[in-house]
C-alpha positions in Angstrom: 0.0 0.0 0.0 1.4 3.4 -1.1 -0.1 6.3 0.8 0.3 10.0 0.2 1.5 10.9 3.7 1.7 14.6 2.9 -2.0 14.6 1.9 -2.9 12.8 5.1 -0.8 15.3 7.1 -2.7 18.2 5.4 -6.1 16.5 6.2 -5.2 16.1 9.8 -4.0 19.7 10.0 -7.4 20.9 8.7 -9.2 18.7 11.1 -7.1 19.9 14.1 -7.4 23.6 13.2 -10.9 23.9 11.9 -12.8 21.3 13.9 -11.0 20.3 17.1 -9.2 23.5 18.0 -12.2 25.7 18.4 -13.9 23.2 20.8 -10.8 23.0 23.0 -10.3 26.8 23.1 -14.0 27.6 23.8 -14.4 24.9 26.5 -11.1 25.3 28.3 -11.7 26.1 32.0 -15.4 25.3 31.8 -15.3 21.7 32.9 -15.8 21.4 36.6 -17.3 17.9 36.5 -14.8 15.3 35.5 -13.8 11.7 36.3 -10.5 10.4 37.7 -9.3 8.2 34.9 -7.0 5.9 36.8 -8.4 5.5 40.3 -8.9 7.5 43.5 -5.2 8.0 44.2 -4.3 9.4 40.8 -4.9 12.8 39.2 -5.4 11.8 35.6 -8.6 13.6 34.5 -11.2 12.9 31.8 -14.0 15.3 30.8 -17.0 15.0 28.6 -15.2 17.2 26.1 -12.4 14.7 25.7 -15.0 12.1 24.7 -16.9 14.4 22.5 -13.7 15.5 20.6 -12.5 11.9 20.2 -15.9 10.9 18.8 -15.7 13.8 16.3 -12.2 12.9 15.2 -13.0 9.2 14.8 -16.1 10.0 12.8 -14.2 12.3 10.5 -11.3 10.0 9.9 -13.5 6.9 9.4 -15.4 8.8 6.6 -12.2 9.8 4.9 -10.1 6.6 5.5 -12.6 3.8 6.2 -9.9 1.0 5.9 -7.6 2.5 8.6 -7.6 1.4 12.2 -8.1 3.8 15.1 -6.6 4.0 18.6 -7.9 6.7 20.8 -7.3 7.6 24.5 -10.9 7.6 25.5 -11.8 4.4 23.6 -8.7 2.4 24.7 -9.5 -0.9 26.4 -6.6 -2.4 28.4 -5.6 -5.8 27.2 -7.8 -5.5 24.1 -6.6 -2.5 22.1 -3.4 -3.3 20.2 -1.4 -1.5 17.5 -1.0 -3.7 14.4 1.0 -3.3 11.2 -2.0 -1.8 9.5 -2.3 2.0 9.0 -3.5 3.2 12.4 -4.5 6.6 13.5 -3.4 7.1 17.1 -5.1 10.1 18.7 -5.2 12.0 21.9 -8.2 14.3 21.6 -7.0 16.7 24.3 -3.5 16.1 25.6 -3.0 18.0 28.8 -6.5 17.5 30.2 -5.5 18.9 33.6 -4.3 22.0 31.9 -7.6 22.1 30.0 -9.6 21.8 33.2 -7.6 24.6 34.9 -7.5 26.8 31.7 -3.7 26.7 31.6 -3.0 27.3 27.9 -1.0 24.1 27.2 -3.7 21.7 26.1 -3.7 20.5 22.5 -4.9 17.9 20.1 -2.4 15.2 19.0 -3.1 13.3 15.8 -0.7 10.6 14.6 -0.6 7.8 12.0 1.5 4.6 12.2 2.3 2.1 9.5 3.9 -1.1 10.5 3.8 0.3 14.0 6.1 3.2 13.0 4.8 6.8 13.4 4.8 8.3 9.9 2.5 11.4 10.3 2.2 13.7 13.2 0.0 16.8 13.9 -0.1 18.8 17.1 -2.3 21.8 17.5 -2.6 24.1 20.5 -5.4 26.6 19.8 -4.7 28.8 22.8 -1.3 29.7 21.3 -2.4 29.1 17.7 0.5 26.7 17.4 0.4 24.1 14.7 3.3 21.8 14.1 3.2 18.9 11.7 5.3 16.4 9.9 5.2 13.3 7.7 7.9 10.8 7.0 10.5 12.1 4.5 8.7 15.4 4.1 10.2 17.5 6.9 8.3 19.7 9.4 5.9 22.5 9.1 5.3 25.2 11.7 1.9 27.0 11.3 1.9 25.5 7.7 5.3 26.9 6.8 8.4 24.8 6.3 10.4 24.8 9.5 14.2 25.2 9.1 15.1 23.0 12.0 18.8 22.7 11.0 19.4 26.4 11.5 17.7 26.3 14.9 19.7 23.3 16.0 23.0 25.0 14.8 22.1 28.0 17.0 21.6 25.8 20.1 25.2 24.6 20.2 26.4 21.2 21.5 24.1 18.8 23.2 25.5 18.4 26.7 23.6 17.2 29.7 24.8 19.9 32.2 24.0 22.6 29.6 20.5 21.4 28.9 16.9 22.1 29.9 15.0 18.9 30.5 11.2 18.3 30.5 10.1 16.2 33.4 6.5 15.3 34.4 5.6 13.5 37.6 2.5 12.1 36.0 -0.9 11.1 37.5 0.2 8.2 39.7 1.8 9.5 42.9 2.7 6.3 44.7 4.7 3.2 44.3 8.1 2.4 42.9 7.7 4.2 39.6 6.9 7.4 41.4 9.9 6.9 43.7 12.1 6.3 40.7 11.0 9.5 39.1 11.6 11.6 42.2 15.1 10.0 42.8 16.0 10.5 39.1 14.9 14.2 39.3 17.1 14.7 42.3 20.1 13.2 40.5 19.5 15.2 37.3 19.2 18.5 39.3 21.9 17.9 41.9 25.3 19.7 41.5 26.8 16.3 42.2 24.7 14.6 39.5 23.6 15.7 36.1 23.5 19.3 37.2 21.2 20.2 34.3 20.4 23.9 33.7 16.8 23.4 34.7 13.7 21.4 34.1 10.2 22.3 32.8 6.8 20.6 33.2 4.3 21.6 30.4 1.7 19.0 31.5 1.4 17.7 28.0 3.7 15.1 26.3 2.6 16.3 22.9 3.4 20.0 23.6 6.7 18.9 25.2 7.7 17.0 22.1 6.6 19.9 19.9 8.8 22.3 21.9 11.8 19.9 21.6 11.3 19.8 17.8 11.1 23.6 17.7 14.3 23.9 19.7 12.9 25.2 23.0 13.9 22.2 25.1 16.8 19.7 24.9 15.1 16.5 26.1 12.2 14.8 27.8 12.2 11.9 30.2 8.9 10.3 31.3 7.1 7.1 32.2 3.4 6.2 32.3 2.7 7.6 28.9 0.7 5.9 26.2 1.1 5.7 22.4 -1.4 8.5 21.9 0.7 10.8 24.1 3.8 10.4 21.9 2.8 9.2 18.4 2.4 12.5 16.7 5.4 14.0 18.4 7.5 10.9 17.6 7.2 11.5 13.9 7.9 15.3 14.3 10.9 14.6 16.5 12.4 12.1 14.0 11.9 14.5 11.1 14.1 17.1 13.0 16.9 14.6 13.6 15.9 13.8 17.2 16.0 10.4 18.8 13.6 8.5 21.0 14.8 5.7 23.3 13.6 4.1 26.4 13.6 5.8 29.8 15.6 3.0 31.4 19.3 2.5 30.7 20.2 0.5 27.5 16.7 0.6 26.0 18.0 1.8 22.6 15.2 0.2 20.5 11.6 0.7 21.6 8.1 0.7 20.1 5.7 3.6 20.2 3.6 1.9 23.0 6.7 1.4 25.3 5.1 3.5 28.1 8.4 5.1 29.1 10.6 7.3 26.9 13.7 9.5 26.7 13.3 12.0 23.8 16.4 14.0 22.7 16.6 16.8 20.2 18.5 16.8 17.0 22.1 18.0 16.8 24.6 19.4 14.4 26.8 16.4 14.7 26.4 14.4 11.4 27.3 11.2 13.1 25.0 11.9 16.2 27.8 10.9 18.5 26.9 13.7 20.9 23.3 12.5 20.9 24.3 9.0 22.0 26.7 10.4 24.6 23.9 12.6 25.9 21.7 9.6 26.2 24.3 7.6 28.1 25.0 10.5 30.4 21.3 10.9 31.1 20.8 7.2 31.8 23.6 7.3 34.3 21.4 9.6 36.4 18.3 7.3 36.3 17.9 5.7 39.7 15.7 2.6 39.6 13.7 1.2 36.8 10.4 2.4 35.4 8.0 -0.5 34.7 4.4 -0.2 33.5 2.0 -3.0 32.6 
């Protein structure tokens, strides 16, 4: 099957900007009734708007691409929903739901497509900032529909070195157990003057927005666990098109799938051999204390 990935990217951009974005922007901060998605000791929220937007996306995509599969956050069934080799849309209708509930302007829609389980199209749209970033395999990246010169941006950022970087970290919704302790201990190692001594860390509350900001050159890396394929699929394609690299959050996980549930995302570099990228990853992993594991 030969697909016009650029045409699919364009269709997803239109859907995000014209259909989904206005709903997110108009309803942000209005949802005071919501469910706790993952239990009483978690803070992962889901609102009626999440479900409404996913339904709209699925209906639109099914009409245009009836033979494609669909994986969405709100329709996901643990143990049943799987990603196959077939063309599959992987969608987070509103990434950053907690931001959305509190009207913090870092919620977005994240629309991705995989073929043979590899992300090949990615569209992320934040209507609050009118920020649209998109990419498709082999076609580069577009920022607000204009080709983005990521090489010039990367060149301006200088070498990729751990103790000169700004890292995105997110504690996530589960605030107990060994995974939470691993995150806290790793954060301390990364920030400590006796450890990674990174310049600083940022929490945008949205994996998709974080990966978009790495691709745009605003952040150097992102380390997280407890994510799902819909959190990272669109951003994965965009990151790869800018020369970035995605590996596992745990040391030595050089090859992972989009549904790995824990990730280390690193920006592109000027090094044609990517030696500094791999060294950065090894240096980062040396600060990981413990092991992230998600069922």
